[in-house]
All heavy atoms as a GROMACS GRO file, in nm:
protein
  582
    1ALA      N    1  -0.413   1.865   0.964
    1ALA     CA    2  -0.290   1.794   0.929
    1ALA      C    3  -0.330   1.655   0.868
    1ALA      O    4  -0.437   1.602   0.896
    1ALA     CB    5  -0.206   1.770   1.052
    2TRP      N    6  -0.240   1.597   0.793
    2TRP     CA    7  -0.266   1.471   0.729
    2TRP      C    8  -0.248   1.361   0.834
    2TRP      O    9  -0.153   1.353   0.908
    2TRP     CB   10  -0.162   1.445   0.617
    2TRP     CG   11  -0.169   1.554   0.516
    2TRP    CD1   12  -0.084   1.657   0.499
    2TRP    CD2   13  -0.268   1.570   0.416
    2TRP    NE1   14  -0.118   1.736   0.396
    2TRP    CE2   15  -0.233   1.684   0.341
    2TRP    CE3   16  -0.380   1.501   0.378
    2TRP    CZ2   17  -0.313   1.732   0.238
    2TRP    CZ3   18  -0.456   1.547   0.273
    2TRP    CH2   19  -0.420   1.660   0.203
    3GLN      N   20  -0.353   1.279   0.847
    3GLN     CA   21  -0.351   1.175   0.949
    3GLN      C   22  -0.355   1.032   0.897
    3GLN      O   23  -0.361   0.939   0.972
    3GLN     CB   24  -0.469   1.199   1.047
    3GLN     CG   25  -0.458   1.332   1.116
    3GLN     CD   26  -0.576   1.354   1.213
    3GLN    OE1   27  -0.654   1.268   1.235
    3GLN    NE2   28  -0.586   1.472   1.264
    4VAL      N   29  -0.353   1.015   0.764
    4VAL     CA   30  -0.362   0.881   0.707
    4VAL      C   31  -0.218   0.839   0.677
    4VAL      O   32  -0.138   0.913   0.625
    4VAL     CB   33  -0.441   0.880   0.575
    4VAL    CG1   34  -0.443   0.742   0.515
    4VAL    CG2   35  -0.585   0.925   0.603
    5ARG      N   36  -0.185   0.712   0.719
    5ARG     CA   37  -0.056   0.661   0.686
    5ARG      C   38  -0.065   0.508   0.701
    5ARG      O   39  -0.163   0.459   0.747
    5ARG     CB   40   0.058   0.720   0.769
    5ARG     CG   41   0.033   0.719   0.918
    5ARG     CD   42   0.144   0.790   0.991
    5ARG     NE   43   0.236   0.687   1.034
    5ARG     CZ   44   0.334   0.707   1.119
    5ARG    NH1   45   0.353   0.827   1.166
    5ARG    NH2   46   0.412   0.611   1.156
    6GLY      N   47   0.039   0.441   0.663
    6GLY     CA   48   0.036   0.296   0.671
    6GLY      C   49   0.032   0.236   0.531
    6GLY      O   50   0.073   0.296   0.436
    7LEU      N   51  -0.026   0.116   0.521
    7LEU     CA   52  -0.030   0.048   0.391
    7LEU      C   53  -0.118   0.122   0.293
    7LEU      O   54  -0.099   0.101   0.170
    7LEU     CB   55  -0.078  -0.092   0.410
    7LEU     CG   56   0.020  -0.187   0.483
    7LEU    CD1   57  -0.044  -0.324   0.507
    7LEU    CD2   58   0.149  -0.201   0.399
    8CYS      N   59  -0.202   0.206   0.333
    8CYS     CA   60  -0.284   0.289   0.240
    8CYS      C   61  -0.209   0.410   0.191
    8CYS      O   62  -0.257   0.483   0.105
    8CYS     CB   63  -0.414   0.335   0.308
    8CYS     SG   64  -0.530   0.197   0.340
    9GLY      N   65  -0.091   0.434   0.242
    9GLY     CA   66  -0.015   0.553   0.204
    9GLY      C   67  -0.054   0.671   0.287
    9GLY      O   68  -0.128   0.663   0.382
   10THR      N   69  -0.001   0.783   0.251
   10THR     CA   70  -0.025   0.909   0.326
   10THR      C   71  -0.146   0.984   0.273
   10THR      O   72  -0.203   1.069   0.341
   10THR     CB   73   0.098   1.001   0.316
   10THR    OG1   74   0.126   1.025   0.179
   10THR    CG2   75   0.216   0.944   0.392
   11TYR      N   76  -0.186   0.954   0.151
   11TYR     CA   77  -0.305   1.012   0.091
   11TYR      C   78  -0.303   1.163   0.094
   11TYR      O   79  -0.400   1.230   0.126
   11TYR     CB   80  -0.436   0.956   0.153
   11TYR     CG   81  -0.547   0.950   0.055
   11TYR    CD1   82  -0.547   0.850  -0.046
   11TYR    CD2   83  -0.651   1.040   0.058
   11TYR    CE1   84  -0.647   0.842  -0.135
   11TYR    CE2   85  -0.756   1.034  -0.034
   11TYR     CZ   86  -0.752   0.934  -0.132
   11TYR     OH   87  -0.853   0.926  -0.221
   12ASN      N   88  -0.188   1.220   0.062
   12ASN     CA   89  -0.177   1.367   0.057
   12ASN      C   90  -0.137   1.415  -0.081
   12ASN      O   91  -0.095   1.530  -0.099
   12ASN     CB   92  -0.070   1.413   0.160
   12ASN     CG   93   0.067   1.365   0.131
   12ASN    OD1   94   0.092   1.298   0.033
   12ASN    ND2   95   0.159   1.394   0.220
   13TRP      N   96  -0.149   1.332  -0.181
   13TRP     CA   97  -0.119   1.363  -0.321
   13TRP      C   98   0.026   1.383  -0.347
   13TRP      O   99   0.069   1.435  -0.449
   13TRP     CB  100  -0.201   1.477  -0.373
   13TRP     CG  101  -0.349   1.456  -0.354
   13TRP    CD1  102  -0.431   1.512  -0.262
   13TRP    CD2  103  -0.431   1.361  -0.422
   13TRP    NE1  104  -0.558   1.463  -0.271
   13TRP    CE2  105  -0.559   1.365  -0.371
   13TRP    CE3  106  -0.405   1.272  -0.525
   13TRP    CZ2  107  -0.662   1.288  -0.412
   13TRP    CZ3  108  -0.512   1.192  -0.570
   13TRP    CH2  109  -0.635   1.204  -0.519
   14ASN      N  110   0.117   1.343  -0.257
   14ASN     CA  111   0.258   1.355  -0.275
   14ASN      C  112   0.315   1.212  -0.285
   14ASN      O  113   0.330   1.141  -0.189
   14ASN     CB  114   0.325   1.427  -0.150
   14ASN     CG  115   0.473   1.441  -0.165
   14ASN    OD1  116   0.533   1.388  -0.262
   14ASN    ND2  117   0.535   1.503  -0.064
   15GLN      N  118   0.342   1.173  -0.408
   15GLN     CA  119   0.384   1.035  -0.435
   15GLN      C  120   0.518   1.005  -0.372
   15GLN      O  121   0.554   0.888  -0.351
   15GLN     CB  122   0.388   1.006  -0.580
   15GLN     CG  123   0.250   1.002  -0.642
   15GLN     CD  124   0.255   0.964  -0.789
   15GLN    OE1  125   0.358   0.975  -0.852
   15GLN    NE2  126   0.142   0.925  -0.844
   16ARG      N  127   0.600   1.104  -0.341
   16ARG     CA  128   0.734   1.079  -0.280
   16ARG      C  129   0.730   1.021  -0.141
   16ARG      O  130   0.824   0.963  -0.097
   16ARG     CB  131   0.814   1.207  -0.284
   16ARG     CG  132   0.849   1.253  -0.425
   16ARG     CD  133   0.941   1.372  -0.421
   16ARG     NE  134   0.862   1.476  -0.351
   16ARG     CZ  135   0.838   1.598  -0.403
   16ARG    NH1  136   0.890   1.635  -0.515
   16ARG    NH2  137   0.767   1.687  -0.336
   17ASP      N  138   0.619   1.042  -0.070
   17ASP     CA  139   0.613   0.988   0.064
   17ASP      C  140   0.506   0.877   0.086
   17ASP      O  141   0.478   0.838   0.197
   17ASP     CB  142   0.590   1.100   0.165
   17ASP     CG  143   0.453   1.166   0.157
   17ASP    OD1  144   0.373   1.123   0.073
   17ASP    OD2  145   0.425   1.257   0.238
   18GLU      N  146   0.455   0.820  -0.024
   18GLU     CA  147   0.351   0.718  -0.009
   18GLU      C  148   0.402   0.592   0.061
   18GLU      O  149   0.327   0.522   0.125
   18GLU     CB  150   0.296   0.681  -0.147
   18GLU     CG  151   0.206   0.787  -0.206
   18GLU     CD  152   0.083   0.817  -0.117
   18GLU    OE1  153   0.009   0.727  -0.082
   18GLU    OE2  154   0.067   0.933  -0.083
   19PHE      N  155   0.528   0.561   0.046
   19PHE     CA  156   0.582   0.439   0.110
   19PHE      C  157   0.658   0.472   0.237
   19PHE      O  158   0.757   0.413   0.269
   19PHE     CB  159   0.677   0.369   0.013
   19PHE     CG  160   0.606   0.304  -0.105
   19PHE    CD1  161   0.680   0.274  -0.219
   19PHE    CD2  162   0.474   0.277  -0.104
   19PHE    CE1  163   0.617   0.213  -0.326
   19PHE    CE2  164   0.407   0.221  -0.212
   19PHE     CZ  165   0.484   0.185  -0.325
   20THR      N  166   0.600   0.561   0.322
   20THR     CA  167   0.662   0.594   0.450
   20THR      C  168   0.636   0.480   0.545
   20THR      O  169   0.519   0.436   0.566
   20THR     CB  170   0.604   0.726   0.504
   20THR    OG1  171   0.626   0.830   0.409
   20THR    CG2  172   0.664   0.762   0.637
   21THR      N  173   0.738   0.430   0.607
   21THR     CA  174   0.731   0.314   0.696
   21THR      C  175   0.697   0.362   0.841
   21THR      O  176   0.698   0.482   0.871
   21THR     CB  177   0.865   0.239   0.700
   21THR    OG1  178   0.962   0.326   0.766
   21THR    CG2  179   0.911   0.203   0.562
   22PRO      N  180   0.668   0.266   0.929
   22PRO     CA  181   0.641   0.306   1.069
   22PRO      C  182   0.758   0.380   1.134
   22PRO      O  183   0.737   0.462   1.221
   22PRO     CB  184   0.615   0.174   1.138
   22PRO     CG  185   0.572   0.080   1.031
   22PRO     CD  186   0.647   0.126   0.905
   23ALA      N  187   0.878   0.354   1.086
   23ALA     CA  188   0.997   0.420   1.142
   23ALA      C  189   1.017   0.560   1.082
   23ALA      O  190   1.102   0.635   1.129
   23ALA     CB  191   1.124   0.338   1.121
   24GLY      N  192   0.936   0.599   0.978
   24GLY     CA  193   0.948   0.728   0.921
   24GLY      C  194   1.039   0.739   0.799
   24GLY      O  195   1.043   0.843   0.737
   25ASP      N  196   1.106   0.625   0.762
   25ASP     CA  197   1.186   0.632   0.640
   25ASP      C  198   1.096   0.600   0.521
   25ASP      O  199   0.982   0.554   0.541
   25ASP     CB  200   1.302   0.534   0.650
   25ASP     CG  201   1.263   0.392   0.677
   25ASP    OD1  202   1.163   0.372   0.747
   25ASP    OD2  203   1.328   0.298   0.626
   26VAL      N  204   1.141   0.624   0.399
   26VAL     CA  205   1.061   0.604   0.284
   26VAL      C  206   1.128   0.494   0.196
   26VAL      O  207   1.241   0.509   0.158
   26VAL     CB  208   1.045   0.734   0.202
   26VAL    CG1  209   0.963   0.709   0.072
   26VAL    CG2  210   0.981   0.844   0.283
   27GLU      N  211   1.052   0.388   0.170
   27GLU     CA  212   1.101   0.280   0.087
   27GLU      C  213   1.070   0.313  -0.055
   27GLU      O  214   0.978   0.386  -0.090
   27GLU     CB  215   1.027   0.148   0.124
   27GLU     CG  216   1.072   0.090   0.256
   27GLU     CD  217   1.214   0.041   0.260
   27GLU    OE1  218   1.274   0.022   0.152
   27GLU    OE2  219   1.269   0.025   0.370
   28THR      N  220   1.149   0.258  -0.148
   28THR     CA  221   1.130   0.281  -0.288
   28THR      C  222   1.056   0.168  -0.357
   28THR      O  223   1.006   0.190  -0.470
   28THR     CB  224   1.264   0.302  -0.361
   28THR    OG1  225   1.345   0.191  -0.342
   28THR    CG2  226   1.334   0.427  -0.310
   29GLY      N  227   1.046   0.052  -0.294
   29GLY     CA  228   0.980  -0.063  -0.356
   29GLY      C  229   0.862  -0.110  -0.272
   29GLY      O  230   0.858  -0.093  -0.149
   30VAL      N  231   0.764  -0.165  -0.343
   30VAL     CA  232   0.641  -0.215  -0.279
   30VAL      C  233   0.671  -0.323  -0.174
   30VAL      O  234   0.617  -0.323  -0.064
   30VAL     CB  235   0.541  -0.263  -0.381
   30VAL    CG1  236   0.417  -0.326  -0.317
   30VAL    CG2  237   0.496  -0.149  -0.474
   31ALA      N  238   0.747  -0.424  -0.216
   31ALA     CA  239   0.777  -0.538  -0.127
   31ALA      C  240   0.850  -0.492   0.002
   31ALA      O  241   0.814  -0.535   0.110
   31ALA     CB  242   0.853  -0.645  -0.200
   32ALA      N  243   0.949  -0.409  -0.015
   32ALA     CA  244   1.026  -0.363   0.099
   32ALA      C  245   0.934  -0.282   0.195
   32ALA      O  246   0.940  -0.292   0.319
   32ALA     CB  247   1.144  -0.277   0.057
   33PHE      N  248   0.848  -0.201   0.137
   33PHE     CA  249   0.751  -0.120   0.218
   33PHE      C  250   0.654  -0.212   0.292
   33PHE      O  251   0.637  -0.200   0.410
   33PHE     CB  252   0.673  -0.030   0.122
   33PHE     CG  253   0.557   0.040   0.184
   33PHE    CD1  254   0.580   0.142   0.280
   33PHE    CD2  255   0.430   0.011   0.148
   33PHE    CE1  256   0.472   0.205   0.340
   33PHE    CE2  257   0.320   0.077   0.204
   33PHE     CZ  258   0.342   0.171   0.301
   34ALA      N  259   0.594  -0.309   0.221
   34ALA     CA  260   0.499  -0.398   0.287
   34ALA      C  261   0.563  -0.481   0.392
   34ALA      O  262   0.506  -0.505   0.498
   34ALA     CB  263   0.435  -0.489   0.179
   35ASN      N  264   0.690  -0.522   0.373
   35ASN     CA  265   0.757  -0.602   0.474
   35ASN      C  266   0.776  -0.524   0.604
   35ASN      O  267   0.786  -0.587   0.712
   35ASN     CB  268   0.895  -0.652   0.421
   35ASN     CG  269   0.876  -0.767   0.326
   35ASN    OD1  270   0.783  -0.846   0.339
   35ASN    ND2  271   0.963  -0.776   0.226
   36LYS      N  272   0.786  -0.392   0.597
   36LYS     CA  273   0.800  -0.311   0.722
   36LYS      C  274   0.673  -0.316   0.806
   36LYS      O  275   0.678  -0.286   0.924
   36LYS     CB  276   0.834  -0.167   0.685
   36LYS     CG  277   0.968  -0.148   0.618
   36LYS     CD  278   1.080  -0.172   0.713
   36LYS     CE  279   1.217  -0.164   0.641
   36LYS     NZ  280   1.284  -0.044   0.654
   37TYR      N  281   0.562  -0.354   0.746
   37TYR     CA  282   0.434  -0.361   0.818
   37TYR      C  283   0.395  -0.504   0.858
   37TYR      O  284   0.282  -0.526   0.901
   37TYR     CB  285   0.322  -0.292   0.735
   37TYR     CG  286   0.326  -0.143   0.746
   37TYR    CD1  287   0.395  -0.068   0.655
   37TYR    CD2  288   0.260  -0.080   0.849
   37TYR    CE1  289   0.399   0.067   0.662
   37TYR    CE2  290   0.260   0.057   0.857
   37TYR     CZ  291   0.330   0.129   0.762
   37TYR     OH  292   0.334   0.268   0.774
   38ARG      N  293   0.486  -0.596   0.844
   38ARG     CA  294   0.457  -0.737   0.881
   38ARG      C  295   0.422  -0.736   1.031
   38ARG      O  296   0.490  -0.678   1.115
   38ARG     CB  297   0.574  -0.825   0.860
   38ARG     CG  298   0.596  -0.853   0.712
   38ARG     CD  299   0.720  -0.938   0.679
   38ARG     NE  300   0.732  -1.051   0.762
   38ARG     CZ  301   0.847  -1.083   0.822
   38ARG    NH1  302   0.957  -1.016   0.806
   38ARG    NH2  303   0.852  -1.194   0.894
   39ALA      N  304   0.310  -0.800   1.062
   39ALA     CA  305   0.259  -0.804   1.199
   39ALA      C  306   0.341  -0.892   1.288
   39ALA      O  307   0.349  -0.870   1.409
   39ALA     CB  308   0.115  -0.849   1.201
   40SER      N  309   0.398  -0.999   1.236
   40SER     CA  310   0.479  -1.090   1.320
   40SER      C  311   0.576  -1.166   1.232
   40SER      O  312   0.567  -1.165   1.110
   40SER     CB  313   0.387  -1.189   1.392
   40SER     OG  314   0.339  -1.286   1.303
   41GLY      N  315   0.664  -1.238   1.300
   41GLY     CA  316   0.762  -1.318   1.227
   41GLY      C  317   0.696  -1.436   1.157
   41GLY      O  318   0.760  -1.506   1.075
   42ASP      N  319   0.570  -1.465   1.192
   42ASP     CA  320   0.498  -1.574   1.126
   42ASP      C  321   0.456  -1.539   0.985
   42ASP      O  322   0.426  -1.626   0.908
   42ASP     CB  323   0.373  -1.608   1.208
   42ASP     CG  324   0.408  -1.665   1.346
   42ASP    OD1  325   0.518  -1.719   1.362
   42ASP    OD2  326   0.321  -1.660   1.432
   43CYS      N  327   0.449  -1.413   0.956
   43CYS     CA  328   0.409  -1.368   0.821
   43CYS      C  329   0.531  -1.383   0.729
   43CYS      O  330   0.644  -1.350   0.761
   43CYS     CB  331   0.369  -1.220   0.821
   43CYS     SG  332   0.225  -1.188   0.923
   44PRO      N  333   0.508  -1.436   0.607
   44PRO     CA  334   0.620  -1.450   0.514
   44PRO      C  335   0.674  -1.320   0.465
   44PRO      O  336   0.598  -1.222   0.450
   44PRO     CB  337   0.560  -1.532   0.400
   44PRO     CG  338   0.412  -1.501   0.406
   44PRO     CD  339   0.381  -1.478   0.546
   45VAL      N  340   0.805  -1.315   0.441
   45VAL     CA  341   0.865  -1.195   0.382
   45VAL      C  342   0.827  -1.193   0.237
   45VAL      O  343   0.840  -1.297   0.164
   45VAL     CB  344   1.022  -1.198   0.398
   45VAL    CG1  345   1.086  -1.086   0.325
   45VAL    CG2  346   1.055  -1.197   0.547
   46LEU      N  347   0.780  -1.078   0.187
   46LEU     CA  348   0.745  -1.068   0.050
   46LEU      C  349   0.863  -1.051  -0.038
   46LEU      O  350   0.957  -0.980  -0.007
   46LEU     CB  351   0.649  -0.950   0.030
   46LEU     CG  352   0.517  -0.959   0.105
   46LEU    CD1  353   0.436  -0.829   0.085
   46LEU    CD2  354   0.437  -1.076   0.058
   47GLY      N  355   0.858  -1.108  -0.154
   47GLY     CA  356   0.958  -1.092  -0.261
   47GLY      C  357   0.911  -0.994  -0.361
   47GLY      O  358   0.805  -0.928  -0.343
   48PRO      N  359   0.982  -0.971  -0.467
   48PRO     CA  360   0.940  -0.875  -0.569
   48PRO      C  361   0.805  -0.918  -0.630
   48PRO      O  362   0.776  -1.033  -0.649
   48PRO     CB  363   1.051  -0.887  -0.677
   48PRO     CG  364   1.165  -0.945  -0.609
   48PRO     CD  365   1.111  -1.034  -0.497
   49PHE      N  366   0.720  -0.814  -0.658
   49PHE     CA  367   0.594  -0.838  -0.718
   49PHE      C  368   0.603  -0.844  -0.867
   49PHE      O  369   0.694  -0.788  -0.926
   49PHE     CB  370   0.497  -0.722  -0.678
   49PHE     CG  371   0.449  -0.730  -0.536
   49PHE    CD1  372   0.515  -0.662  -0.435
   49PHE    CD2  373   0.340  -0.807  -0.504
   49PHE    CE1  374   0.471  -0.669  -0.302
   49PHE    CE2  375   0.292  -0.814  -0.371
   49PHE     CZ  376   0.356  -0.747  -0.275
   50PRO      N  377   0.503  -0.907  -0.932
   50PRO     CA  378   0.502  -0.904  -1.078
   50PRO      C  379   0.490  -0.764  -1.127
   50PRO      O  380   0.429  -0.677  -1.058
   50PRO     CB  381   0.373  -0.984  -1.112
   50PRO     CG  382   0.330  -1.050  -0.986
   50PRO     CD  383   0.394  -0.978  -0.871
   51LEU      N  384   0.542  -0.734  -1.239
   51LEU     CA  385   0.536  -0.599  -1.295
   51LEU      C  386   0.394  -0.559  -1.328
   51LEU      O  387   0.357  -0.442  -1.320
   51LEU     CB  388   0.626  -0.586  -1.420
   51LEU     CG  389   0.776  -0.600  -1.396
   51LEU    CD1  390   0.849  -0.597  -1.528
   51LEU    CD2  391   0.823  -0.492  -1.299
   52GLU      N  392   0.311  -0.655  -1.362
   52GLU     CA  393   0.171  -0.627  -1.397
   52GLU      C  394   0.079  -0.704  -1.298
   52GLU      O  395   0.020  -0.807  -1.335
   52GLU     CB  396   0.141  -0.666  -1.541
   52GLU     CG  397   0.211  -0.585  -1.644
   52GLU     CD  398   0.166  -0.440  -1.644
   52GLU    OE1  399   0.052  -0.409  -1.612
   52GLU    OE2  400   0.253  -0.355  -1.679
   53PRO      N  401   0.058  -0.652  -1.178
   53PRO     CA  402  -0.021  -0.728  -1.077
   53PRO      C  403  -0.163  -0.753  -1.125
   53PRO      O  404  -0.222  -0.855  -1.090
   53PRO     CB  405  -0.012  -0.644  -0.954
   53PRO     CG  406   0.032  -0.512  -0.998
   53PRO     CD  407   0.108  -0.528  -1.125
   54CYS      N  408  -0.220  -0.660  -1.203
   54CYS     CA  409  -0.361  -0.682  -1.244
   54CYS      C  410  -0.369  -0.799  -1.340
   54CYS      O  411  -0.469  -0.872  -1.341
   54CYS     CB  412  -0.413  -0.555  -1.313
   54CYS     SG  413  -0.442  -0.425  -1.194
   55GLY      N  414  -0.264  -0.823  -1.422
   55GLY     CA  415  -0.264  -0.937  -1.510
   55GLY      C  416  -0.240  -1.065  -1.433
   55GLY      O  417  -0.303  -1.171  -1.463
   56ALA      N  418  -0.153  -1.061  -1.334
   56ALA     CA  419  -0.120  -1.177  -1.259
   56ALA      C  420  -0.231  -1.222  -1.161
   56ALA      O  421  -0.242  -1.337  -1.128
   56ALA     CB  422   0.012  -1.158  -1.184
   57PHE      N  423  -0.303  -1.123  -1.112
   57PHE     CA  424  -0.413  -1.149  -1.015
   57PHE      C  425  -0.546  -1.093  -1.064
   57PHE      O  426  -0.616  -1.026  -0.993
   57PHE     CB  427  -0.377  -1.083  -0.882
   57PHE     CG  428  -0.246  -1.134  -0.825
   57PHE    CD1  429  -0.130  -1.050  -0.834
   57PHE    CD2  430  -0.231  -1.259  -0.768
   57PHE    CE1  431  -0.008  -1.096  -0.787
   57PHE    CE2  432  -0.108  -1.302  -0.722
   57PHE     CZ  433   0.004  -1.219  -0.730
   58ALA      N  434  -0.581  -1.124  -1.186
   58ALA     CA  435  -0.700  -1.071  -1.249
   58ALA      C  436  -0.827  -1.097  -1.166
   58ALA      O  437  -0.916  -1.018  -1.162
   58ALA     CB  438  -0.719  -1.124  -1.392
   59GLU      N  439  -0.832  -1.211  -1.097
   59GLU     CA  440  -0.949  -1.247  -1.019
   59GLU      C  441  -0.968  -1.157  -0.898
   59GLU      O  442  -1.078  -1.153  -0.839
   59GLU     CB  443  -0.941  -1.395  -0.974
   59GLU     CG  444  -0.839  -1.422  -0.869
   59GLU     CD  445  -0.694  -1.439  -0.916
   59GLU    OE1  446  -0.670  -1.431  -1.038
   59GLU    OE2  447  -0.606  -1.459  -0.833
   60ARG      N  448  -0.868  -1.081  -0.866
   60ARG     CA  449  -0.880  -0.988  -0.746
   60ARG      C  450  -0.900  -0.844  -0.788
   60ARG      O  451  -0.903  -0.755  -0.704
   60ARG     CB  452  -0.758  -1.002  -0.658
   60ARG     CG  453  -0.750  -1.141  -0.597
   60ARG     CD  454  -0.649  -1.142  -0.490
   60ARG     NE  455  -0.649  -1.279  -0.431
   60ARG     CZ  456  -0.568  -1.308  -0.331
   60ARG    NH1  457  -0.487  -1.221  -0.285
   60ARG    NH2  458  -0.575  -1.430  -0.281
   61ARG      N  459  -0.905  -0.817  -0.920
   61ARG     CA  460  -0.913  -0.678  -0.962
   61ARG      C  461  -1.045  -0.609  -0.912
   61ARG      O  462  -1.036  -0.497  -0.864
   61ARG     CB  463  -0.914  -0.674  -1.114
   61ARG     CG  464  -0.914  -0.529  -1.169
   61ARG     CD  465  -0.908  -0.528  -1.319
   61ARG     NE  466  -0.896  -0.392  -1.360
   61ARG     CZ  467  -0.800  -0.345  -1.436
   61ARG    NH1  468  -0.710  -0.426  -1.482
   61ARG    NH2  469  -0.795  -0.220  -1.464
   62GLU      N  470  -1.154  -0.680  -0.918
   62GLU     CA  471  -1.277  -0.619  -0.872
   62GLU      C  472  -1.271  -0.582  -0.722
   62GLU      O  473  -1.314  -0.477  -0.680
   62GLU     CB  474  -1.397  -0.715  -0.895
   62GLU     CG  475  -1.532  -0.657  -0.862
   62GLU     CD  476  -1.645  -0.751  -0.896
   62GLU    OE1  477  -1.633  -0.828  -0.991
   62GLU    OE2  478  -1.748  -0.744  -0.829
   63LEU      N  479  -1.215  -0.672  -0.642
   63LEU     CA  480  -1.202  -0.646  -0.501
   63LEU      C  481  -1.106  -0.527  -0.476
   63LEU      O  482  -1.135  -0.442  -0.392
   63LEU     CB  483  -1.144  -0.770  -0.430
   63LEU     CG  484  -1.116  -0.755  -0.281
   63LEU    CD1  485  -1.240  -0.729  -0.200
   63LEU    CD2  486  -1.044  -0.880  -0.227
   64ALA      N  487  -0.998  -0.520  -0.550
   64ALA     CA  488  -0.903  -0.409  -0.535
   64ALA      C  489  -0.969  -0.273  -0.574
   64ALA      O  490  -0.952  -0.175  -0.508
   64ALA     CB  491  -0.780  -0.432  -0.619
   65GLU      N  492  -1.046  -0.274  -0.683
   65GLU     CA  493  -1.112  -0.150  -0.724
   65GLU      C  494  -1.217  -0.106  -0.624
   65GLU      O  495  -1.231   0.012  -0.596
   65GLU     CB  496  -1.175  -0.173  -0.863
   65GLU     CG  497  -1.070  -0.176  -0.972
   65GLU     CD  498  -1.131  -0.205  -1.111
   65GLU    OE1  499  -1.251  -0.242  -1.120
   65GLU    OE2  500  -1.057  -0.191  -1.210
   66ALA      N  501  -1.285  -0.202  -0.561
   66ALA     CA  502  -1.382  -0.166  -0.459
   66ALA      C  503  -1.312  -0.109  -0.337
   66ALA      O  504  -1.360  -0.006  -0.280
   66ALA     CB  505  -1.466  -0.289  -0.418
   67ALA      N  506  -1.200  -0.162  -0.298
   67ALA     CA  507  -1.123  -0.114  -0.186
   67ALA      C  508  -1.070   0.025  -0.211
   67ALA      O  509  -1.075   0.117  -0.127
   67ALA     CB  510  -1.010  -0.209  -0.150
   68CYS      N  511  -1.021   0.049  -0.334
   68CYS     CA  512  -0.972   0.184  -0.369
   68CYS      C  513  -1.085   0.289  -0.376
   68CYS      O  514  -1.062   0.406  -0.347
   68CYS     CB  515  -0.896   0.178  -0.498
   68CYS     SG  516  -0.737   0.096  -0.485
   69ALA      N  517  -1.204   0.240  -0.415
   69ALA     CA  518  -1.318   0.333  -0.419
   69ALA      C  519  -1.348   0.395  -0.284
   69ALA      O  520  -1.392   0.509  -0.279
   69ALA     CB  521  -1.440   0.260  -0.476
   70VAL      N  522  -1.322   0.321  -0.180
   70VAL     CA  523  -1.342   0.374  -0.043
   70VAL      C  524  -1.253   0.492  -0.020
   70VAL      O  525  -1.297   0.599   0.031
   70VAL     CB  526  -1.318   0.265   0.060
   70VAL    CG1  527  -1.318   0.326   0.202
   70VAL    CG2  528  -1.424   0.153   0.049
   71LEU      N  529  -1.128   0.485  -0.068
   71LEU     CA  530  -1.032   0.594  -0.046
   71LEU      C  531  -1.072   0.717  -0.134
   71LEU      O  532  -1.038   0.830  -0.096
   71LEU     CB  533  -0.894   0.551  -0.082
   71LEU     CG  534  -0.832   0.450   0.008
   71LEU    CD1  535  -0.698   0.404  -0.042
   71LEU    CD2  536  -0.821   0.499   0.151
   72HIS      N  537  -1.142   0.695  -0.241
   72HIS     CA  538  -1.186   0.806  -0.324
   72HIS      C  539  -1.327   0.856  -0.287
   72HIS      O  540  -1.378   0.947  -0.349
   72HIS     CB  541  -1.185   0.763  -0.471
   72HIS     CG  542  -1.045   0.742  -0.524
   72HIS    ND1  543  -0.966   0.847  -0.560
   72HIS    CD2  544  -0.977   0.631  -0.545
   72HIS    CE1  545  -0.847   0.800  -0.600
   72HIS    NE2  546  -0.852   0.670  -0.594
   73GLY      N  547  -1.385   0.791  -0.187
   73GLY     CA  548  -1.521   0.824  -0.144
   73GLY      C  549  -1.529   0.945  -0.053
   73GLY      O  550  -1.428   1.007  -0.017
   74PRO      N  551  -1.645   0.977  -0.004
   74PRO     CA  552  -1.669   1.093   0.084
   74PRO      C  553  -1.590   1.093   0.213
   74PRO      O  554  -1.558   1.198   0.266
   74PRO     CB  555  -1.823   1.095   0.107
   74PRO     CG  556  -1.872   0.964   0.052
   74PRO     CD  557  -1.770   0.902  -0.030
   75ALA      N  558  -1.558   0.977   0.266
   75ALA     CA  559  -1.488   0.970   0.395
   75ALA      C  560  -1.351   1.035   0.387
   75ALA      O  561  -1.299   1.084   0.487
   75ALA     CB  562  -1.477   0.824   0.442
   76PHE      N  563  -1.294   1.039   0.266
   76PHE     CA  564  -1.161   1.092   0.252
   76PHE      C  565  -1.158   1.223   0.169
   76PHE      O  566  -1.053   1.265   0.120
   76PHE     CB  567  -1.066   0.990   0.186
   76PHE     CG  568  -1.037   0.874   0.279
   76PHE    CD1  569  -1.108   0.757   0.270
   76PHE    CD2  570  -0.938   0.883   0.370
   76PHE    CE1  571  -1.084   0.654   0.357
   76PHE    CE2  572  -0.909   0.779   0.458
   76PHE     CZ  573  -0.982   0.662   0.448
   77GLN      N  574  -1.272   1.286   0.152
   77GLN     CA  575  -1.279   1.411   0.079
   77GLN      C  576  -1.238   1.529   0.165
   77GLN      O  577  -1.251   1.536   0.279
   77GLN     CB  578  -1.420   1.433   0.021
   77GLN     CG  579  -1.461   1.329  -0.076
   77GLN     CD  580  -1.371   1.321  -0.201
   77GLN    OE1  581  -1.337   1.422  -0.259
   77GLN    NE2  582  -1.336   1.203  -0.237
   0.00000   0.00000   0.00000
């Protein structure tokens, strides 16, 4: 059975359930989804993200690609 869920998604190749929240509902937007995983009230509520996050946060692209590579690596095959 599929055991991955949370901010990394379900990783089952079904894009319709990637934004499944801890309550089991599915959000349609990134910010609403991420807000469901806020650890405490001290964390700021996220607003809408830029349409092109790689352009807006170019300095973090290498870090993001490295993090995604883990999901595509042998541990998740």
